[in-house]
C-alpha positions in Angstrom: -69.2 5.4 -0.9 -66.2 7.5 -2.6 -62.9 6.7 -1.0 -59.9 9.3 -1.3 -56.4 7.5 -1.4 -53.5 9.1 -0.4 -49.8 8.2 -1.1 -47.6 10.8 0.9 -44.0 11.7 0.2 -41.7 14.0 2.1 -41.9 16.5 -0.7 -45.1 15.1 -2.7 -48.5 13.2 -2.7 -50.2 11.2 -4.9 -54.3 11.0 -4.6 -56.9 9.1 -6.4 -60.6 9.4 -5.6 -62.4 5.9 -6.3 -66.0 4.1 -6.0 -64.7 0.5 -4.5 -67.8 -0.9 -5.3 -68.0 -0.3 -8.7 -64.2 0.2 -9.3 -64.4 3.4 -10.9 -61.9 6.1 -10.7 -63.3 9.5 -10.5 -60.0 11.4 -10.2 -56.4 11.4 -9.7 -53.4 13.7 -9.4 -50.2 14.8 -7.9 -49.1 17.6 -5.4 -45.4 18.0 -6.1 -42.6 20.4 -4.6 -44.6 20.9 -1.5 -42.6 23.0 1.0 -41.1 24.7 -1.8 -43.5 26.2 -4.2 -46.0 24.1 -5.3 -46.9 22.0 -8.6 -50.4 20.7 -8.8 -51.7 18.2 -11.2 -55.4 17.2 -11.5 -57.4 14.3 -14.3 -60.7 13.6 -14.3 -62.6 11.8 -17.1 -64.4 14.5 -19.2 -63.1 17.1 -17.1 -60.1 19.8 -17.8 -56.6 18.5 -16.8 -54.8 20.7 -14.6 -51.2 20.1 -15.5 -48.3 21.1 -13.1 -50.0 24.2 -12.3 -48.6 26.8 -9.5 -50.7 26.4 -6.1 -48.6 27.7 -2.8 -48.1 24.2 -0.8 -45.8 25.3 2.1 -47.0 22.2 4.1 -49.1 19.0 3.1 -52.0 20.4 4.6 -52.4 23.0 2.1 -51.7 20.2 -0.6 -54.5 18.3 0.7 -57.0 21.6 0.5 -55.7 21.9 -2.9 -56.8 18.4 -3.8 -60.4 18.8 -1.8 -60.9 22.2 -3.7 -60.5 20.4 -7.2 -62.5 17.6 -6.5 -65.5 19.9 -5.3 -64.9 22.4 -7.9 -68.3 23.7 -9.6 -67.2 23.4 -13.0 -64.2 20.9 -12.8 -64.9 18.6 -9.9 -66.4 15.2 -9.7 -68.2 15.9 -6.3 -70.5 18.5 -4.7 -69.1 18.7 -1.6 -66.7 16.6 0.7 -69.5 15.2 2.5 -69.1 12.5 -0.6 -66.1 11.5 0.3 -67.0 8.6 2.9 -63.1 8.0 4.2 -59.6 8.4 3.4 -57.4 5.4 2.9 -53.5 6.0 3.3 -50.9 3.8 2.0 -48.3 3.2 4.8 -45.2 1.5 4.1 -44.2 -0.3 7.2 -46.3 -1.5 10.2 -43.9 -3.9 11.8 -45.6 -7.0 13.4 -48.2 -4.4 15.0 -50.7 -5.0 11.8 -51.5 -8.0 9.7 -54.6 -6.0 8.1 -55.6 -2.6 7.5 -56.9 -0.4 10.1 -58.9 2.5 11.4 -56.3 5.4 12.4 -56.4 6.3 16.1 -54.0 7.7 18.6 -52.5 4.3 19.3 -52.4 3.6 15.6 -50.5 6.8 14.7 -47.9 5.8 17.8 -47.3 2.4 16.5 -46.7 3.7 12.8 -44.1 6.3 14.4 -42.7 3.4 16.4 -41.9 1.4 13.2 -40.0 5.0 11.8 -36.4 3.1 12.3 -37.6 -0.2 9.9 -38.7 2.6 7.0 -37.0 5.6 7.8 -37.7 7.4 4.4 -41.3 6.4 4.1 -43.2 6.0 7.4 -42.5 9.8 8.4 -43.8 11.2 5.0 -47.0 8.5 5.6 -47.5 10.1 9.1 -47.1 13.7 7.9 -49.9 13.0 5.1 -52.3 11.3 7.8 -51.9 14.4 10.1 -52.9 16.6 7.2 -55.9 15.0 6.1 -56.9 15.0 10.1 -56.4 18.6 10.2 -58.0 19.5 6.8 -60.9 17.1 7.4 -61.5 16.7 10.6 -64.5 14.0 11.4 -63.8 12.1 7.9 -62.6 8.3 9.1 -59.1 7.7 7.8 -57.7 3.7 7.5 -54.1 3.0 7.3 -53.3 0.5 4.6 -49.7 -1.3 4.9 -47.6 -2.5 2.4 -46.2 -5.3 5.0 -49.5 -6.2 6.4 -50.7 -9.1 4.1 -47.1 -10.8 4.5 -47.4 -11.0 8.4 -49.1 -14.7 7.7 -45.7 -16.0 7.1 -44.7 -18.7 9.2 -41.6 -18.3 11.4 -39.5 -20.4 9.2 -39.9 -18.2 6.4 -39.8 -14.9 8.0 -36.8 -15.6 10.6 -33.2 -15.2 9.7 -30.4 -17.6 10.8 -28.9 -15.0 13.0 -28.6 -14.5 16.8 -31.9 -14.7 18.3 -31.6 -11.5 20.5 -31.4 -9.5 17.1 -35.0 -10.5 16.5 -35.9 -10.4 20.0 -34.5 -7.0 20.6 -34.1 -5.3 17.2 -37.3 -7.0 15.2 -34.4 -8.0 12.5 -36.8 -10.4 10.3 -38.2 -10.8 7.0 -41.2 -8.3 6.4 -41.6 -8.2 2.4 -43.3 -5.6 0.6 -45.9 -4.9 -2.2 -48.3 -6.6 0.2 -51.3 -4.5 -1.4 -50.3 -5.3 -4.7 -49.9 -9.2 -4.1 -53.1 -9.1 -2.1 -55.2 -7.6 -5.0 -53.9 -9.9 -7.8 -54.3 -12.9 -5.6 -57.7 -12.1 -5.4 -58.4 -11.1 -9.0 -56.5 -14.6 -9.8 -58.6 -16.7 -7.7 -61.8 -15.0 -9.5 -60.1 -15.7 -12.9 -59.7 -19.5 -11.8 -63.4 -19.6 -10.8 -62.5 -20.4 -7.0 -62.4 -19.1 -3.6 -58.8 -17.9 -2.5 -58.8 -20.2 0.0 -58.8 -22.9 -2.7 -55.9 -21.9 -4.7 -51.8 -22.0 -4.4 -50.7 -18.9 -6.3 -47.4 -17.1 -6.9 -47.5 -13.6 -7.8 -44.7 -11.8 -9.5 -44.8 -8.0 -9.1 -42.0 -7.1 -11.4 -41.1 -3.5 -12.2 -38.4 -1.2 -11.3 -38.9 -2.7 -7.8 -39.9 -6.4 -7.9 -40.9 -9.2 -5.4 -42.3 -12.7 -5.6 -44.7 -13.9 -3.1 -46.3 -17.5 -2.5 -49.9 -16.9 -1.7 -51.5 -20.2 -0.1 -55.4 -20.3 0.7 -55.3 -16.5 0.3 -52.4 -15.8 2.5 -48.8 -14.8 1.9 -46.6 -17.8 3.2 -43.1 -16.4 1.8 -41.7 -13.5 -0.2 -38.6 -12.5 -1.7 -37.9 -9.2 -0.3 -36.9 -9.2 3.1 -35.8 -6.8 6.3 -35.7 -4.4 3.5 -37.0 -4.1 0.0 -33.1 -4.8 -1.1 -33.6 -8.5 -0.8 -34.7 -10.7 -3.5 -34.5 -10.6 -7.2 -32.2 -8.2 -8.8 -34.5 -4.8 -9.9 -33.9 -1.6 -11.8 -30.9 -0.6 -9.5 -31.2 -3.1 -6.6 -29.0 -5.9 -6.2 -31.2 -8.4 -4.7 -29.8 -11.3 -2.8 -26.1 -11.5 -2.7 -23.4 -12.8 -0.4 -22.9 -10.5 2.6 -19.0 -11.1 2.3 -18.9 -8.9 -1.0 -19.5 -6.0 1.1 -16.4 -6.2 3.5 -14.3 -7.1 0.4 -15.4 -4.5 -1.8 -15.3 -1.7 1.1 -12.0 -2.8 2.3 -10.7 -2.8 -1.3 -12.1 0.6 -2.3 -12.0 2.3 1.0 -15.9 2.4 1.0 -18.2 3.1 4.3 -21.3 1.4 4.7 -23.2 4.1 3.5 -21.7 4.4 0.4 -22.2 0.6 -0.1 -25.6 0.7 0.6 -26.0 3.5 -2.0 -24.4 1.4 -4.3 -26.5 -1.5 -3.8 -29.7 0.3 -3.9 -29.0 2.9 -6.7 -26.2 1.5 -9.0 -26.7 -2.3 -8.9 -29.5 -4.2 -10.4 -29.7 -4.5 -14.3 -28.6 -1.0 -14.7 -25.3 -2.0 -12.5 -24.9 -5.4 -14.4 -25.7 -3.8 -18.0 -24.1 -0.2 -18.1 -27.4 0.8 -20.0 -30.3 1.4 -18.1 -32.5 0.4 -15.3 -35.6 0.7 -17.8 -36.3 -2.8 -19.1 -37.3 -1.4 -22.5 -33.8 0.1 -22.9 -32.6 -3.4 -22.0 -34.8 -5.0 -24.8 -33.7 -2.5 -27.5 -29.9 -2.6 -26.6 -30.2 -6.2 -26.5 -31.7 -6.5 -29.6 -28.8 -4.7 -31.2 -26.4 -7.1 -30.0 -25.2 -5.7 -26.7 -24.5 -8.7 -24.6 -24.7 -6.8 -21.2 -28.1 -6.0 -21.7 -28.9 -9.4 -22.8 -27.1 -10.8 -19.9 -29.3 -8.4 -17.6 -32.2 -9.6 -18.7 -31.7 -13.1 -18.7 -30.1 -12.6 -14.9 -33.4 -10.9 -13.8 -35.7 -13.9 -15.6 -33.4 -16.7 -14.1 -33.8 -15.3 -10.7 -37.3 -14.7 -11.2 -37.6 -18.4 -12.3 -36.0 -19.8 -9.3 -38.2 -18.3 -6.8 -40.9 -19.9 -8.8 -39.6 -23.0 -8.5 -38.7 -22.8 -5.0 -41.9 -21.4 -3.8 -43.7 -24.2 -5.9 -41.9 -26.6 -3.7 -42.6 -24.5 -0.5 -46.2 -25.1 -0.9 -46.7 -28.8 -2.2 -47.6 -27.5 -5.7 -49.2 -24.3 -7.6 -52.4 -23.5 -9.4 -51.1 -20.4 -11.4 -48.3 -18.0 -11.8 -49.4 -14.4 -12.1 -47.6 -11.7 -13.9 -48.1 -8.1 -12.6 -46.7 -4.7 -12.3 -44.7 -2.4 -15.1 -42.5 -5.0 -16.2 -44.6 -8.1 -15.6 -47.5 -6.5 -17.6 -45.8 -5.5 -20.7 -42.6 -7.0 -21.0 -43.6 -10.3 -23.0 -40.2 -11.4 -23.5 -39.3 -11.5 -19.5 -42.4 -13.4 -19.3 -41.4 -16.1 -22.0 -37.8 -16.2 -20.5 -39.5 -16.9 -16.7 -41.9 -19.4 -17.9 -39.2 -21.5 -20.2 -38.0 -24.5 -18.5 -40.9 -24.6 -16.1 -42.7 -27.1 -18.0 -41.7 -30.0 -15.7 -44.0 -28.2 -13.6 -46.8 -27.8 -15.6 -46.4 -24.3 -17.2 -47.0 -24.4 -20.8 -46.9 -20.7 -22.2 -49.2 -19.8 -25.3 -46.9 -17.6 -27.4 -49.6 -15.9 -29.1 -51.7 -14.8 -26.1 -48.7 -13.9 -24.6 -48.2 -11.1 -26.9 -50.1 -8.8 -25.0 -49.6 -5.8 -22.9 -51.4 -4.6 -19.4 -54.5 -6.5 -20.2 -56.0 -9.0 -17.6 -55.8 -12.3 -19.4 -54.7 -15.9 -19.5 -51.1 -16.6 -20.9 -51.0 -20.3 -20.6 -52.2 -22.8 -23.1 -55.4 -24.5 -22.8 -53.6 -27.9 -21.4 -51.3 -26.0 -19.3 -51.6 -27.7 -15.6 -50.3 -24.5 -14.1 -52.2 -21.4 -15.5 -50.3 -18.3 -16.3 -52.2 -14.9 -15.4 -51.3 -11.5 -16.6 -53.3 -9.4 -14.0 -52.7 -5.3 -13.8 -52.3 -4.5 -10.4 -54.5 -1.7 -9.1 -53.1 -1.1 -5.5 -54.9 2.4 -5.1 -58.4 0.2 -5.4 -57.2 -2.5 -2.9 -56.6 0.3 -0.5 -60.2 1.9 -1.3 -61.4 -1.6 -1.0 -60.0 -2.1 2.5 -60.7 1.1 3.7 -64.8 1.0 2.8 -64.8 -2.7 4.2 -63.2 -1.1 7.7 -65.5 1.9 7.9 -68.5 -0.2 7.2 -67.9 -2.5 10.3 
């Protein structure tokens, strides 16, 4: 069964067509400038690449139709007809407390996603637009919603509750939700397989490190804590996000600089993190180059990031009463050996022993720890689209 995976933004749409059983990626691409003029990109193995060609896309429906036309094209396509697409898996950012797993989309699910718009005002409306466009263009094809937040719904109350007035939770649903759940679920499953164990037999710490970063404690295949919170702003410093901080700083700086809350949140989300600290870039490759040339602020930004990740690793090992493996994934986790080394340095007391030669690798599923390391260190490239496809296939087969 082929699964079409859709990740819809307000004016863009990413897509992949996959066979979840074999893991084979048949085609992928991007629709951009939807509602403006329309740019279409299509890539498939052994086929002609279409790179940002002009296709009118006044709405997401035309974008979806362009995708289907390309996939089934007689010369350049990878399927003979739409009947070869068994289902569509939609990435949905926020499912609130309503969803602890992926679900078949019906009217009630659409309403629940809409009800979560206040929790993800930039993402859920676009996700809904993508779903409705697919329903219009592909009537009768099963649609599945796969939520970024669902994997973390197994967290106990002591992990997801904030020490705030309880009415804020009861009335406004203010709590830790966590994100990157699809990525954490995927790499946790792969980690168990690499260790030769069942997911319920291992304690894992998953470090999804990129421009957006989050750490998750995964015990017996379930998320029991995660660093992102009510929003993706919480946790470790990121490319341009501040991560955890003393909320009193907001009042202090807003009063001093005459800032409103919207301006402050813009600073915390888009002008902070390693970019704000380094004054160089949000790209860790730029930080490494600058640090190598003696830039002290760039070096500090690298060290600060790794230090905060390390603290979460230690905290989650304590929370779970031990850990079998630490996983590095996502753009920085998969490709930045310096950051991985800095995170692991000093964790020898808890059984982590990184192999420097093994760590000299990029983007390849492998064991980074020394043979005698009590806690394994794993590099696992994430594949959220494949996880979405796998979830989707499992649900429509039920």
